[in-house]
N, C-alpha and C positions, 0 to 999 in steps of 0.2 A: 408728553408724548412718548409713545412706546416704539422702540426700534428693535426689530428682530435681528438675530446674528446674520441671517441670509441678506440683510440690507446692507451689510458691510463690505467693503472691497478687500483687496488681498492685504492690506496693511503696509506699514512703512518700510518694511525689508524688501518689498517687491516694487520694481519701477512702477511709478503711478499710484502706489498704495498710500493712503493716508489715515486709514482707521475711521474715516467718516462715511456716513450713509451715501449710497451711490444714487444720485438723483437721475442719472442718465439711463438708468435700468440696465447697467451692465450685468454680466454674469455674476450671480451671487457667490459667495465664498463656498457655501455648502454644495453647490453643484460642481464647483471646480474640485472640491475635495473628493466628491464622489467619483468624478472622472478619473482622478489620479489613483484612487483606491482600486477602481475596477481595472484600470491598466496594470497596476501592481499584481492583482490576483491572475489576470489573464496572460501576462507576458511570459512566465515560464512555459505554459502550455503552447503558446504559439511559437516560441523560439526553440523548444525542444518537444516536437510532436510525440516521441517515444515516451517521454514522461507522462504524457496524458493518457497513454494506452494502459490498460490493466496487464498485469504480469500474466504469462502463459499459465494455463492450468494443466497439470499432468496427473492422470488417472493412476490410482494404485489400489488394488483389490486384495482383501484378505479372504482366502477361500480354502477350507480344509486346513486351517492352521498354517497357511503359506502365503507369502506375498506374491502377487502376480502383477506385473513382471517383478522379478527379483533384483533386476538391474535397471536403473534409471539413468539416463544420460541427459545432462542439462549443460547449458552454455555457462562457462565461468564468467563471473562478474555481472550476471543478470538474475534478478529476484524471480521467484516462481511460486506457484501455489500447488501443494499436493492435495488432490482430492481422494481422500481414503475412504473406500466403502468396505465395510465389514459384511461379508455374504454368510458368514457363519452365525450360528444361533447365539453363542456366547460372546461376551466382551473380549477385546484384545487391546493391548497396550502397545502403541507405536512409540518406540524409544530409540533415540540416537544420542549418545553421549557426545559425539563429535559435533553434533548440531545443537546440543543442548535443548532437545525438543523431547517432551514426554506427554503423550495424549492418549487417554482411553477412549476407544471407539466401541459403543455398545453394539450388540449383535443386531444386524439388519439396518444399521444407520450409516449415514456418510458425513464425514468431517472434512472441512477445508483447513489447511495448515499453511500459512504464509511462511515462506523460507526466504531469508534475505540472500543477497548476492554472495556466491561461494567463491573462494579462491580455488584454482585448479587443484584437483585432488579427488581422493575417494573417501566417502563418508558412509560408514556401515550403519545399519539399523536393525532392530530385532523386535519381534513381537514378544514382549516380556512374559506373557502368560504361556507361551508355547515357544520358548527360546530355542529348542533343538530343531524345529521345523521352519519356524517363521523367521527367516533371515533374509536380508537383502542389503543393497548398497546404492548410493548415489555417486555417480562419476561426474565431476564437473571438469569440462575441458574446454 
């Protein structure tokens, strides 16, 4: 006789469990486990709707070797995504030692950079290839 795992009940550690086939057609273990797993995956999103939302996107442009805007204000303690568009012909490097971010954006391209939640403060950044003109800062408040 061949018995599938789905034919077993919950087991001896659970009230009514015996590790014997369930002749009464009760809910198989695999279905119960699937429901528990689904609840575990969905619970954080249901309990914390903000966690299910994507972080806000903030546009930053590189044009004529300058960042526009040159100051970005964000909410402290909340992650965000910088959407950096290089409108110049040549590449530029977005670098922030304070944020430990260093990304090259080719000319005419857009790059998304996820920034983790920041503590309140000011975080400078530069365009490494044109550091005298391409400067800016992120202010978390």
